[in-house]
N, C-alpha and C positions, 0 to 999 in steps of 0.2 A: 836549326833552320838551314844550315849550310851557307852557301855564298849568297849575299844579299847586296842590293844597291840602294842607296838612299839619296834623295835630293830634297832641298828645302829652300824657303824664302824667309829671310829675316828682315824685320822692319825696326828702325830706330825710332823710339817714341818716349818722350819725357826722360831723356838721358839713360834709357835702358833698351835692350834688344828683346823683341818679341817674335815668336815663331808665327808667321802668317800662313805658311803652307808647308806640309811635310809629307813625303811619299816614300814608302818602303816597298821595294820590289824583290821578289825571290827569282833568281835566275834558273832557267831550265836548259840543260844541255841539249844540243840539236838532236842527238841520237835518241833522246827520251821524249821529244816533242810529240810524236804520234801517240804514244801512250798517254801523255798528259792531256792531249785534246780529247781522246776517247774517255778519260776519267771525267773531264769537264762536262 
């Protein structure tokens, strides 16, 4: 997949951590943005 970025939110519940939200994004280099938009 190449370079990715992820973020998430954890919630402590009943003495354990649960994932409340998780997002994974793939980065697109600026010089490839036009081609990416055309593909979309």
